[in-house]
Structures are given as structure tokens and as C-alpha cells.
N, C-alpha and C positions, 0 to 999 in steps of 0.2 A: 202873717200869725192868724190864728184862732180861737176863740173864745167859746168856754161852751157853758151856758149858765145853770144850773139846776138845783132843785131844793122846794121848788114853788111846789106853791097847794092850799089850802082851804084850810083857814084857821079859825077860831074863836075869837070875839073881841077879847082882849087880855092876854092871847097866847102868845106861842114864840115858835119862829121859825129859822135857819141856818139858811142862807143861802152859799152856793158855791160858785166859781166863775175858773175855771180849769182852763190854762193858758196852754198853747204849742207854740214851736218858729218863733220864739222870741223868751227871754227870762226875766222873772219880775225882779230885778238887779236893775235891770236897764230900762227899764218901762213903769211908769205910775198907773195904776188902775184906780178907774172911775166907776161906781155905781149908779145908776138911775133909772127913774121910773116914769111911768105914761100912764094913765086913766085916759077910758076913752072923752075926746073930746079936750084932751088937753095937751099942752107941750112935756115933751122929757125932762123932765127936772133931776138937778143933780141930787142926790142923796150921800155920799161918802164917799172920799176916795182915800189914795192911799200911793205911797213910795219907800217897799221894801229894801231899799239900799240905808234911807236911814230913819224911818220909821216913822214918818211926818205923817196926816192924817189933818183931814177934814171933811166934818160935818153940816149938813145944810141945818140952820136952828131945830126946825119941828123933830127931826129925829134925834137930838141931843139929848143924852143921856136914856135912850130904850135900845138903841140901835150902837153896833160896835163891827168895825170893821178890822180886819185883822189878815198877814197872809203866813203861807207855809210856802217859802219858795225850794221847801226839797221838794214838795209835791207841786209847785209850779201853778198852784190854789190862795185866791185872795176870799174869801168867807165874808158874806155880813148877818152876824147875829144880830134878830131884830124881835125886839121882848116889848110886852107892854101894848101887844097890836089894835091896830085901830080902825075902824070901817075906812076912813080917809088913805087910810095905808096902802087900800086894795090899787092894783095894778101889776102893768107887765113891769119885770126889775131887769133892768140889761146892764151888763158893764160893758166898760170897755176901756181902751190903751194907745197909749201914747208913752214918746218918749219925753215927753215935755212935762212936768209937773205943773208948768204955770198955765198951760192950756189945757189940761185935766181939771185942773178947781176954778180953770175961768170959765170952763163948759159947765160946768158945776153950778153957777150964779145963775141967774135971771138974766142979767145982761150978758150972757154970753153963751147965749144961746145958737147962735150961729157961728161960731166956736169950731171947726172941722177936727175930729181925733182918728188915727189912725186906722182899729179897729174896734169892732163892734160885733159883739154877742146878739143870738136872735131872739134873748128872754127868756123869761120864765113868768108864770103869773101868777099872784100872789093876792088871794082874796080874803077877806074878813068880813066874817057875818056870822051870825046865829043862827 
């Protein structure tokens, strides 16, 4: 399977971006998808997760109310709508896939950093700066 991220860029504080994660080689009905981000010198942290089969979602606390994860299985694509962006949201954003919702959400937590996931994308840069 492959995942390709797009939609990153430079945005002013308070602005919005929508990231896309397009998958191939498997379906969103079979796999959970997570968005993760990594700023220079830090660990890759979980942002949000979705299981399209039943609509389950997960958000890390710092993005609740600002970010929304959604999916369009007909386009094999998961989206991350990011509103009210802050400078601390600056990072490389990557999506990952695994058959297990438990493994994806575990990896998204601080104590799940060593949880392997089946597939990862290459990432897209998001920079929030004036």
C-alpha cells in the first residue's frame, strides 16, 4: 500500500489549510488512518485518526475544536481540515495506515511512540508564520 499527502504550505496564524492523504493498494473500509506531525528536534506526535468503516475519530487534545478529520472512500482519500492555525502547528504532517484501529490510536498517544504501523506516507510541510 501507498499513501500520498498533499495540501501543505505556508499560512498566516489564524489561517486554514486542508491536507489530503490519498491511499492505494488497500481501501479505507479496511484500514484506519492517522495523521501525525513532527517538528524539528521533536518526536512524531499523533494529531487525529479515523476509521471510515464506522466513523470513529480520535483527536489529540491540542487540536480539538480546530482540526477535523474526514474521509471520502470513493476517492480513497482522508482529509485533515485545519482551522485557526498557530505557529506551534508548524511541522511535517504525515499520514499512516493500519488494519487495527487500536494500533493507530495507540500510536497517536504519547505512550504509543513505539507502536509500528503498516504504511506511512512521506509527509507534507505545514508552516504557520506571519
